[in-house]
mmCIF file of the N, C-alpha and C atoms, coordinates in Angstrom:
data_MODEL
# 
_entry.id   MODEL 
# 
loop_
_atom_site.group_PDB 
_atom_site.id 
_atom_site.type_symbol 
_atom_site.label_atom_id 
_atom_site.label_alt_id 
_atom_site.label_comp_id 
_atom_site.label_asym_id 
_atom_site.label_entity_id 
_atom_site.label_seq_id 
_atom_site.pdbx_PDB_ins_code 
_atom_site.Cartn_x 
_atom_site.Cartn_y 
_atom_site.Cartn_z 
_atom_site.occupancy 
_atom_site.B_iso_or_equiv 
_atom_site.pdbx_formal_charge 
_atom_site.auth_seq_id 
_atom_site.auth_comp_id 
_atom_site.auth_asym_id 
_atom_site.auth_atom_id 
_atom_site.pdbx_PDB_model_num 
ATOM 1   N N  . MET A 1 1  ? -19.392 -1.739  4.083   1.00 0.00 ? 1  MET A N  1 
ATOM 2   C CA . MET A 1 1  ? -18.197 -1.965  3.304   1.00 0.00 ? 1  MET A CA 1 
ATOM 3   C C  . MET A 1 1  ? -17.894 -0.815  2.360   1.00 0.00 ? 1  MET A C  1 
ATOM 4   N N  . TYR A 1 2  ? -16.661 -0.395  2.504   1.00 0.00 ? 2  TYR A N  1 
ATOM 5   C CA . TYR A 1 2  ? -16.171 0.675   1.639   1.00 0.00 ? 2  TYR A CA 1 
ATOM 6   C C  . TYR A 1 2  ? -15.929 0.148   0.190   1.00 0.00 ? 2  TYR A C  1 
ATOM 7   N N  . PHE A 1 3  ? -16.043 1.106   -0.694  1.00 0.00 ? 3  PHE A N  1 
ATOM 8   C CA . PHE A 1 3  ? -15.809 0.674   -2.190  1.00 0.00 ? 3  PHE A CA 1 
ATOM 9   C C  . PHE A 1 3  ? -14.437 0.085   -2.359  1.00 0.00 ? 3  PHE A C  1 
ATOM 10  N N  . THR A 1 4  ? -13.473 0.613   -1.558  1.00 0.00 ? 4  THR A N  1 
ATOM 11  C CA . THR A 1 4  ? -12.103 0.132   -1.763  1.00 0.00 ? 4  THR A CA 1 
ATOM 12  C C  . THR A 1 4  ? -11.978 -1.287  -1.279  1.00 0.00 ? 4  THR A C  1 
ATOM 13  N N  . ASP A 1 5  ? -12.827 -1.775  -0.328  1.00 0.00 ? 5  ASP A N  1 
ATOM 14  C CA . ASP A 1 5  ? -12.743 -3.130  0.116   1.00 0.00 ? 5  ASP A CA 1 
ATOM 15  C C  . ASP A 1 5  ? -12.852 -4.176  -1.018  1.00 0.00 ? 5  ASP A C  1 
ATOM 16  N N  . ARG A 1 6  ? -13.563 -3.798  -2.045  1.00 0.00 ? 6  ARG A N  1 
ATOM 17  C CA . ARG A 1 6  ? -13.680 -4.736  -3.187  1.00 0.00 ? 6  ARG A CA 1 
ATOM 18  C C  . ARG A 1 6  ? -12.279 -4.981  -3.889  1.00 0.00 ? 6  ARG A C  1 
ATOM 19  N N  . GLY A 1 7  ? -11.578 -3.885  -4.026  1.00 0.00 ? 7  GLY A N  1 
ATOM 20  C CA . GLY A 1 7  ? -10.206 -3.983  -4.588  1.00 0.00 ? 7  GLY A CA 1 
ATOM 21  C C  . GLY A 1 7  ? -9.307  -4.763  -3.698  1.00 0.00 ? 7  GLY A C  1 
ATOM 22  N N  . ILE A 1 8  ? -9.406  -4.488  -2.430  1.00 0.00 ? 8  ILE A N  1 
ATOM 23  C CA . ILE A 1 8  ? -8.578  -5.219  -1.433  1.00 0.00 ? 8  ILE A CA 1 
ATOM 24  C C  . ILE A 1 8  ? -8.923  -6.666  -1.418  1.00 0.00 ? 8  ILE A C  1 
ATOM 25  N N  . GLU A 1 9  ? -10.221 -7.026  -1.446  1.00 0.00 ? 9  GLU A N  1 
ATOM 26  C CA . GLU A 1 9  ? -10.614 -8.386  -1.506  1.00 0.00 ? 9  GLU A CA 1 
ATOM 27  C C  . GLU A 1 9  ? -10.122 -9.143  -2.800  1.00 0.00 ? 9  GLU A C  1 
ATOM 28  N N  . GLU A 1 10 ? -10.164 -8.427  -3.977  1.00 0.00 ? 10 GLU A N  1 
ATOM 29  C CA . GLU A 1 10 ? -9.723  -8.928  -5.109  1.00 0.00 ? 10 GLU A CA 1 
ATOM 30  C C  . GLU A 1 10 ? -8.189  -9.207  -5.105  1.00 0.00 ? 10 GLU A C  1 
ATOM 31  N N  . LEU A 1 11 ? -7.471  -8.284  -4.493  1.00 0.00 ? 11 LEU A N  1 
ATOM 32  C CA . LEU A 1 11 ? -5.986  -8.421  -4.395  1.00 0.00 ? 11 LEU A CA 1 
ATOM 33  C C  . LEU A 1 11 ? -5.674  -9.656  -3.475  1.00 0.00 ? 11 LEU A C  1 
ATOM 34  N N  . GLU A 1 12 ? -6.407  -9.795  -2.440  1.00 0.00 ? 12 GLU A N  1 
ATOM 35  C CA . GLU A 1 12 ? -6.193  -10.872 -1.517  1.00 0.00 ? 12 GLU A CA 1 
ATOM 36  C C  . GLU A 1 12 ? -6.498  -12.206 -2.226  1.00 0.00 ? 12 GLU A C  1 
ATOM 37  N N  . LYS A 1 13 ? -7.660  -12.227 -3.004  1.00 0.00 ? 13 LYS A N  1 
ATOM 38  C CA . LYS A 1 13 ? -8.115  -13.430 -3.645  1.00 0.00 ? 13 LYS A CA 1 
ATOM 39  C C  . LYS A 1 13 ? -7.109  -13.828 -4.749  1.00 0.00 ? 13 LYS A C  1 
ATOM 40  N N  . ARG A 1 14 ? -6.624  -12.916 -5.530  1.00 0.00 ? 14 ARG A N  1 
ATOM 41  C CA . ARG A 1 14 ? -5.791  -13.249 -6.645  1.00 0.00 ? 14 ARG A CA 1 
ATOM 42  C C  . ARG A 1 14 ? -4.275  -13.440 -6.248  1.00 0.00 ? 14 ARG A C  1 
ATOM 43  N N  . ARG A 1 15 ? -3.853  -12.686 -5.260  1.00 0.00 ? 15 ARG A N  1 
ATOM 44  C CA . ARG A 1 15 ? -2.346  -12.686 -4.973  1.00 0.00 ? 15 ARG A CA 1 
ATOM 45  C C  . ARG A 1 15 ? -2.140  -13.028 -3.470  1.00 0.00 ? 15 ARG A C  1 
ATOM 46  N N  . GLY A 1 16 ? -3.148  -13.410 -2.704  1.00 0.00 ? 16 GLY A N  1 
ATOM 47  C CA . GLY A 1 16 ? -3.023  -13.671 -1.286  1.00 0.00 ? 16 GLY A CA 1 
ATOM 48  C C  . GLY A 1 16 ? -1.919  -14.764 -0.953  1.00 0.00 ? 16 GLY A C  1 
ATOM 49  N N  . GLU A 1 17 ? -1.571  -15.600 -1.811  1.00 0.00 ? 17 GLU A N  1 
ATOM 50  C CA . GLU A 1 17 ? -0.586  -16.665 -1.521  1.00 0.00 ? 17 GLU A CA 1 
ATOM 51  C C  . GLU A 1 17 ? 0.738   -16.298 -1.883  1.00 0.00 ? 17 GLU A C  1 
ATOM 52  N N  . GLU A 1 18 ? 0.916   -15.131 -2.559  1.00 0.00 ? 18 GLU A N  1 
ATOM 53  C CA . GLU A 1 18 ? 2.279   -14.701 -3.009  1.00 0.00 ? 18 GLU A CA 1 
ATOM 54  C C  . GLU A 1 18 ? 3.010   -14.019 -1.884  1.00 0.00 ? 18 GLU A C  1 
ATOM 55  N N  . GLU A 1 19 ? 4.337   -14.023 -2.001  1.00 0.00 ? 19 GLU A N  1 
ATOM 56  C CA . GLU A 1 19 ? 5.226   -13.193 -1.048  1.00 0.00 ? 19 GLU A CA 1 
ATOM 57  C C  . GLU A 1 19 ? 5.918   -12.203 -1.938  1.00 0.00 ? 19 GLU A C  1 
ATOM 58  N N  . VAL A 1 20 ? 5.953   -11.020 -1.474  1.00 0.00 ? 20 VAL A N  1 
ATOM 59  C CA . VAL A 1 20 ? 6.711   -9.935  -2.171  1.00 0.00 ? 20 VAL A CA 1 
ATOM 60  C C  . VAL A 1 20 ? 7.548   -9.116  -1.245  1.00 0.00 ? 20 VAL A C  1 
ATOM 61  N N  . THR A 1 21 ? 8.488   -8.443  -1.838  1.00 0.00 ? 21 THR A N  1 
ATOM 62  C CA . THR A 1 21 ? 9.443   -7.654  -0.984  1.00 0.00 ? 21 THR A CA 1 
ATOM 63  C C  . THR A 1 21 ? 8.825   -6.202  -1.047  1.00 0.00 ? 21 THR A C  1 
ATOM 64  N N  . PHE A 1 22 ? 9.271   -5.315  -0.088  1.00 0.00 ? 22 PHE A N  1 
ATOM 65  C CA . PHE A 1 22 ? 8.893   -3.959  -0.009  1.00 0.00 ? 22 PHE A CA 1 
ATOM 66  C C  . PHE A 1 22 ? 9.568   -3.279  -1.202  1.00 0.00 ? 22 PHE A C  1 
ATOM 67  N N  . GLY A 1 23 ? 10.680  -3.758  -1.603  1.00 0.00 ? 23 GLY A N  1 
ATOM 68  C CA . GLY A 1 23 ? 11.247  -3.099  -2.900  1.00 0.00 ? 23 GLY A CA 1 
ATOM 69  C C  . GLY A 1 23 ? 10.370  -3.273  -4.180  1.00 0.00 ? 23 GLY A C  1 
ATOM 70  N N  . TRP A 1 24 ? 9.764   -4.401  -4.229  1.00 0.00 ? 24 TRP A N  1 
ATOM 71  C CA . TRP A 1 24 ? 8.895   -4.807  -5.330  1.00 0.00 ? 24 TRP A CA 1 
ATOM 72  C C  . TRP A 1 24 ? 7.639   -3.932  -5.209  1.00 0.00 ? 24 TRP A C  1 
ATOM 73  N N  . LEU A 1 25 ? 7.114   -3.826  -4.020  1.00 0.00 ? 25 LEU A N  1 
ATOM 74  C CA . LEU A 1 25 ? 5.967   -3.018  -3.839  1.00 0.00 ? 25 LEU A CA 1 
ATOM 75  C C  . LEU A 1 25 ? 6.188   -1.515  -4.049  1.00 0.00 ? 25 LEU A C  1 
ATOM 76  N N  . ALA A 1 26 ? 7.297   -1.013  -3.648  1.00 0.00 ? 26 ALA A N  1 
ATOM 77  C CA . ALA A 1 26 ? 7.668   0.313   -3.905  1.00 0.00 ? 26 ALA A CA 1 
ATOM 78  C C  . ALA A 1 26 ? 7.743   0.603   -5.394  1.00 0.00 ? 26 ALA A C  1 
ATOM 79  N N  . GLU A 1 27 ? 8.272   -0.327  -6.131  1.00 0.00 ? 27 GLU A N  1 
ATOM 80  C CA . GLU A 1 27 ? 8.367   -0.088  -7.587  1.00 0.00 ? 27 GLU A CA 1 
ATOM 81  C C  . GLU A 1 27 ? 7.006   -0.146  -8.235  1.00 0.00 ? 27 GLU A C  1 
ATOM 82  N N  . GLN A 1 28 ? 6.077   -0.986  -7.795  1.00 0.00 ? 28 GLN A N  1 
ATOM 83  C CA . GLN A 1 28 ? 4.753   -0.974  -8.306  1.00 0.00 ? 28 GLN A CA 1 
ATOM 84  C C  . GLN A 1 28 ? 4.040   0.240   -7.999  1.00 0.00 ? 28 GLN A C  1 
ATOM 85  N N  . LEU A 1 29 ? 4.193   0.796   -6.767  1.00 0.00 ? 29 LEU A N  1 
ATOM 86  C CA . LEU A 1 29 ? 3.538   2.095   -6.469  1.00 0.00 ? 29 LEU A CA 1 
ATOM 87  C C  . LEU A 1 29 ? 4.073   3.217   -7.276  1.00 0.00 ? 29 LEU A C  1 
ATOM 88  N N  . ARG A 1 30 ? 5.391   3.180   -7.527  1.00 0.00 ? 30 ARG A N  1 
ATOM 89  C CA . ARG A 1 30 ? 5.964   4.220   -8.401  1.00 0.00 ? 30 ARG A CA 1 
ATOM 90  C C  . ARG A 1 30 ? 5.339   4.193   -9.837  1.00 0.00 ? 30 ARG A C  1 
ATOM 91  N N  . THR A 1 31 ? 5.275   2.978   -10.307 1.00 0.00 ? 31 THR A N  1 
ATOM 92  C CA . THR A 1 31 ? 4.721   2.747   -11.653 1.00 0.00 ? 31 THR A CA 1 
ATOM 93  C C  . THR A 1 31 ? 3.224   3.251   -11.630 1.00 0.00 ? 31 THR A C  1 
ATOM 94  N N  . PHE A 1 32 ? 2.484   2.888   -10.655 1.00 0.00 ? 32 PHE A N  1 
ATOM 95  C CA . PHE A 1 32 ? 1.048   3.250   -10.596 1.00 0.00 ? 32 PHE A CA 1 
ATOM 96  C C  . PHE A 1 32 ? 0.890   4.716   -10.606 1.00 0.00 ? 32 PHE A C  1 
ATOM 97  N N  . VAL A 1 33 ? 1.779   5.481   -9.839  1.00 0.00 ? 33 VAL A N  1 
ATOM 98  C CA . VAL A 1 33 ? 1.655   6.967   -9.777  1.00 0.00 ? 33 VAL A CA 1 
ATOM 99  C C  . VAL A 1 33 ? 2.134   7.585   -11.089 1.00 0.00 ? 33 VAL A C  1 
ATOM 100 N N  . ASP A 1 34 ? 3.085   6.909   -11.815 1.00 0.00 ? 34 ASP A N  1 
ATOM 101 C CA . ASP A 1 34 ? 3.507   7.405   -13.136 1.00 0.00 ? 34 ASP A CA 1 
ATOM 102 C C  . ASP A 1 34 ? 2.345   7.436   -14.091 1.00 0.00 ? 34 ASP A C  1 
ATOM 103 N N  . LEU A 1 35 ? 1.611   6.229   -14.043 1.00 0.00 ? 35 LEU A N  1 
ATOM 104 C CA . LEU A 1 35 ? 0.487   6.061   -14.871 1.00 0.00 ? 35 LEU A CA 1 
ATOM 105 C C  . LEU A 1 35 ? -0.800  6.820   -14.419 1.00 0.00 ? 35 LEU A C  1 
ATOM 106 N N  . ASN A 1 36 ? -0.950  7.108   -13.139 1.00 0.00 ? 36 ASN A N  1 
ATOM 107 C CA . ASN A 1 36 ? -2.109  7.802   -12.565 1.00 0.00 ? 36 ASN A CA 1 
ATOM 108 C C  . ASN A 1 36 ? -1.639  8.852   -11.599 1.00 0.00 ? 36 ASN A C  1 
ATOM 109 N N  . PRO A 1 37 ? -1.150  9.925   -12.163 1.00 0.00 ? 37 PRO A N  1 
ATOM 110 C CA . PRO A 1 37 ? -0.563  11.061  -11.303 1.00 0.00 ? 37 PRO A CA 1 
ATOM 111 C C  . PRO A 1 37 ? -1.574  11.689  -10.348 1.00 0.00 ? 37 PRO A C  1 
ATOM 112 N N  . ASP A 1 38 ? -2.905  11.487  -10.646 1.00 0.00 ? 38 ASP A N  1 
ATOM 113 C CA . ASP A 1 38 ? -3.857  12.137  -9.744  1.00 0.00 ? 38 ASP A CA 1 
ATOM 114 C C  . ASP A 1 38 ? -3.808  11.374  -8.409  1.00 0.00 ? 38 ASP A C  1 
ATOM 115 N N  . PHE A 1 39 ? -3.287  10.147  -8.329  1.00 0.00 ? 39 PHE A N  1 
ATOM 116 C CA . PHE A 1 39 ? -3.238  9.390   -7.052  1.00 0.00 ? 39 PHE A CA 1 
ATOM 117 C C  . PHE A 1 39 ? -1.968  9.524   -6.281  1.00 0.00 ? 39 PHE A C  1 
ATOM 118 N N  . GLU A 1 40 ? -1.199  10.511  -6.691  1.00 0.00 ? 40 GLU A N  1 
ATOM 119 C CA . GLU A 1 40 ? 0.095   10.634  -6.097  1.00 0.00 ? 40 GLU A CA 1 
ATOM 120 C C  . GLU A 1 40 ? -0.022  10.861  -4.543  1.00 0.00 ? 40 GLU A C  1 
ATOM 121 N N  . VAL A 1 41 ? -0.898  11.765  -4.138  1.00 0.00 ? 41 VAL A N  1 
ATOM 122 C CA . VAL A 1 41 ? -1.080  12.012  -2.671  1.00 0.00 ? 41 VAL A CA 1 
ATOM 123 C C  . VAL A 1 41 ? -1.525  10.774  -1.914  1.00 0.00 ? 41 VAL A C  1 
ATOM 124 N N  . PRO A 1 42 ? -2.561  10.127  -2.317  1.00 0.00 ? 42 PRO A N  1 
ATOM 125 C CA . PRO A 1 42 ? -3.040  8.946   -1.485  1.00 0.00 ? 42 PRO A CA 1 
ATOM 126 C C  . PRO A 1 42 ? -1.998  7.879   -1.465  1.00 0.00 ? 42 PRO A C  1 
ATOM 127 N N  . VAL A 1 43 ? -1.198  7.632   -2.612  1.00 0.00 ? 43 VAL A N  1 
ATOM 128 C CA . VAL A 1 43 ? -0.203  6.617   -2.630  1.00 0.00 ? 43 VAL A CA 1 
ATOM 129 C C  . VAL A 1 43 ? 0.953   7.038   -1.713  1.00 0.00 ? 43 VAL A C  1 
ATOM 130 N N  . GLU A 1 44 ? 1.227   8.265   -1.620  1.00 0.00 ? 44 GLU A N  1 
ATOM 131 C CA . GLU A 1 44 ? 2.228   8.796   -0.721  1.00 0.00 ? 44 GLU A CA 1 
ATOM 132 C C  . GLU A 1 44 ? 1.842   8.617   0.695   1.00 0.00 ? 44 GLU A C  1 
ATOM 133 N N  . ARG A 1 45 ? 0.631   8.923   1.041   1.00 0.00 ? 45 ARG A N  1 
ATOM 134 C CA . ARG A 1 45 ? 0.125   8.704   2.403   1.00 0.00 ? 45 ARG A CA 1 
ATOM 135 C C  . ARG A 1 45 ? 0.112   7.226   2.799   1.00 0.00 ? 45 ARG A C  1 
ATOM 136 N N  . LEU A 1 46 ? -0.284  6.372   1.864   1.00 0.00 ? 46 LEU A N  1 
ATOM 137 C CA . LEU A 1 46 ? -0.307  4.921   2.243   1.00 0.00 ? 46 LEU A CA 1 
ATOM 138 C C  . LEU A 1 46 ? 1.232   4.400   2.415   1.00 0.00 ? 46 LEU A C  1 
ATOM 139 N N  . ALA A 1 47 ? 2.131   4.863   1.635   1.00 0.00 ? 47 ALA A N  1 
ATOM 140 C CA . ALA A 1 47 ? 3.510   4.452   1.761   1.00 0.00 ? 47 ALA A CA 1 
ATOM 141 C C  . ALA A 1 47 ? 4.163   4.987   3.090   1.00 0.00 ? 47 ALA A C  1 
ATOM 142 N N  . THR A 1 48 ? 3.804   6.191   3.405   1.00 0.00 ? 48 THR A N  1 
ATOM 143 C CA . THR A 1 48 ? 4.270   6.721   4.692   1.00 0.00 ? 48 THR A CA 1 
ATOM 144 C C  . THR A 1 48 ? 3.675   6.012   5.832   1.00 0.00 ? 48 THR A C  1 
ATOM 145 N N  . TRP A 1 49 ? 2.363   5.723   5.759   1.00 0.00 ? 49 TRP A N  1 
ATOM 146 C CA . TRP A 1 49 ? 1.837   4.983   6.865   1.00 0.00 ? 49 TRP A CA 1 
ATOM 147 C C  . TRP A 1 49 ? 2.391   3.595   6.991   1.00 0.00 ? 49 TRP A C  1 
ATOM 148 N N  . LEU A 1 50 ? 2.553   2.855   5.890   1.00 0.00 ? 50 LEU A N  1 
ATOM 149 C CA . LEU A 1 50 ? 3.261   1.581   5.955   1.00 0.00 ? 50 LEU A CA 1 
ATOM 150 C C  . LEU A 1 50 ? 4.636   1.690   6.539   1.00 0.00 ? 50 LEU A C  1 
ATOM 151 N N  . ALA A 1 51 ? 5.430   2.660   6.135   1.00 0.00 ? 51 ALA A N  1 
ATOM 152 C CA . ALA A 1 51 ? 6.758   2.880   6.606   1.00 0.00 ? 51 ALA A CA 1 
ATOM 153 C C  . ALA A 1 51 ? 6.871   3.149   8.118   1.00 0.00 ? 51 ALA A C  1 
ATOM 154 N N  . ARG A 1 52 ? 5.870   3.740   8.661   1.00 0.00 ? 52 ARG A N  1 
ATOM 155 C CA . ARG A 1 52 ? 5.848   4.120   10.039  1.00 0.00 ? 52 ARG A CA 1 
ATOM 156 C C  . ARG A 1 52 ? 5.047   3.346   10.948  1.00 0.00 ? 52 ARG A C  1 
ATOM 157 N N  . LEU A 1 53 ? 4.565   2.169   10.553  1.00 0.00 ? 53 LEU A N  1 
ATOM 158 C CA . LEU A 1 53 ? 3.747   1.310   11.362  1.00 0.00 ? 53 LEU A CA 1 
ATOM 159 C C  . LEU A 1 53 ? 4.409   0.989   12.745  1.00 0.00 ? 53 LEU A C  1 
ATOM 160 N N  . ASP A 1 54 ? 5.702   0.693   12.731  1.00 0.00 ? 54 ASP A N  1 
ATOM 161 C CA . ASP A 1 54 ? 6.438   0.401   13.999  1.00 0.00 ? 54 ASP A CA 1 
ATOM 162 C C  . ASP A 1 54 ? 6.566   1.555   14.838  1.00 0.00 ? 54 ASP A C  1 
ATOM 163 N N  . ASP A 1 55 ? 6.498   2.719   14.329  1.00 0.00 ? 55 ASP A N  1 
ATOM 164 C CA . ASP A 1 55 ? 6.691   3.963   15.165  1.00 0.00 ? 55 ASP A CA 1 
ATOM 165 C C  . ASP A 1 55 ? 5.506   4.121   16.158  1.00 0.00 ? 55 ASP A C  1 
ATOM 166 N N  . GLU A 1 56 ? 4.333   3.591   15.898  1.00 0.00 ? 56 GLU A N  1 
ATOM 167 C CA . GLU A 1 56 ? 3.252   3.708   16.795  1.00 0.00 ? 56 GLU A CA 1 
ATOM 168 C C  . GLU A 1 56 ? 3.472   2.895   18.019  1.00 0.00 ? 56 GLU A C  1 
ATOM 169 N N  . ASP A 1 57 ? 4.163   1.735   17.901  1.00 0.00 ? 57 ASP A N  1 
ATOM 170 C CA . ASP A 1 57 ? 4.503   0.922   19.018  1.00 0.00 ? 57 ASP A CA 1 
ATOM 171 C C  . ASP A 1 57 ? 5.456   1.708   19.910  1.00 0.00 ? 57 ASP A C  1 
ATOM 172 N N  . GLU A 1 58 ? 6.409   2.408   19.317  1.00 0.00 ? 58 GLU A N  1 
ATOM 173 C CA . GLU A 1 58 ? 7.355   3.136   20.192  1.00 0.00 ? 58 GLU A CA 1 
ATOM 174 C C  . GLU A 1 58 ? 6.792   4.211   20.987  1.00 0.00 ? 58 GLU A C  1 
ATOM 175 N N  . ASP A 1 59 ? 5.806   4.856   20.304  1.00 0.00 ? 59 ASP A N  1 
ATOM 176 C CA . ASP A 1 59 ? 5.048   6.042   20.950  1.00 0.00 ? 59 ASP A CA 1 
ATOM 177 C C  . ASP A 1 59 ? 4.294   5.646   22.194  1.00 0.00 ? 59 ASP A C  1 
ATOM 178 N N  . GLU A 1 60 ? 3.887   4.336   22.231  1.00 0.00 ? 60 GLU A N  1 
ATOM 179 C CA . GLU A 1 60 ? 2.981   3.850   23.325  1.00 0.00 ? 60 GLU A CA 1 
ATOM 180 C C  . GLU A 1 60 ? 3.873   3.586   24.590  1.00 0.00 ? 60 GLU A C  1 
ATOM 181 N N  . ASP A 1 61 ? 5.097   3.425   24.465  1.00 0.00 ? 61 ASP A N  1 
ATOM 182 C CA . ASP A 1 61 ? 5.942   3.139   25.588  1.00 0.00 ? 61 ASP A CA 1 
ATOM 183 C C  . ASP A 1 61 ? 6.154   4.287   26.557  1.00 0.00 ? 61 ASP A C  1 
# 
């Protein structure tokens, strides 16, 4: 188990029943980076990965 799995598990446990929009998620990521600028690159990579998930399916065709 990676260290990050604990945070992901906590997120799922506390908020797993909630529904959110990508607009809300984007705003939370911006706020997080504003408060924690050292995490700008990892958050950017995560956001880009999430944005391009469907692109992988198109590349397989």
